[in-house]
N, C-alpha and C positions, 0 to 999 in steps of 0.2 A: 871708275867713272866719277867725275866731279858732280857735286850736287848743284842743282839749278839755282840761280840767284833769285831772290825774292822779287815778286812783281809788285807794282804800285799798289794793287788791290790788296795783296797780302800784308804790305806794310801798313796800309790804312786800317785794315782789320785788326792787326796787332796793336796799333796805337789806340784805337777806339776801345779795345778790351782793357788795356793797361791803364788808360787815363779815364776810364769809365765815362766815355763820351759817345756820341753817335758817330757813325762812319762819315757822315757829311761834315761834321766838325773836324774830325781827324784829317780828312781830305783837305779841308780848307787851311788847316794848320800847315800841312805838308806843301801845298801850293804856295802859301804865303812865305814859308821859309825859303823855298826855291827862289821866289821873286826877290826877296831881300838879299839873298846871296848873289844873284845875278846883277842886281842894281849896285851893290857895294864891291864887287870883285876888283874893280880898278883901284880902289883904295886898300884892298886887302880885307877879306871877310874870314874871320876865325870863328869856328864852331868849337868852343872849348872841349877838350877831350876827344875830338874827332880829327880835326885838321884845319887847313887854311887854304883859301883860294887867293891866287894872286895873278896879276897880269905881268908877263915878261916879254921882252923884245928879242926876237931871233934875228941874227945877222943874215945878210944874203950869202948864199953859198952855192957851190957847184954841185950839180946832181947829174944823174945819168938815166936816160930812158932805158928801162930793162929790156924792151922788145928790140930796139934798134942799136942800142949802145951809144946813141948820140948824147954828147954832153950838153947840158943846159944850165942856165942860171936860175936858181930858186930865189925869188925876191925876199927882202927882209919883211917881217910881219910881227904883229903882236899875237901872243897866244896866252890862253888861260891855263894855269898850272894848279895842281892840287897837291899839297904836301900833307902827308898823314902825320898826326901827332904822335909823340913817343908813347903816350898813354894807350892809344888805339893800337899801335904797333906791338906793344908788350902784351895787350889783351889777346890779340890774335896769334902772335908768336911769342910765348913767354920766353924771357931771356934764360939762356943756359947757365947753370951754376957751376 
């Protein structure tokens, strides 16, 4: 059974302990970091050692309704992508030697 992901409250608690601040300050930091990432995603937002948010364009394509089998056109759209940094990838899954 896989471990459960951390909740926002657990992250805030951990940050407040590590940074020796209040939970309110840690929560404000986390909220502000998210807002900064969302605001700058179109330009590309990099969090060094963690990853990068970018916006990419998907072409229109043909899809299929799984219930009826009917073909349909999925329109082109912009989507937000996250690419994990090599540092983060190596920390989670160390390279084999």
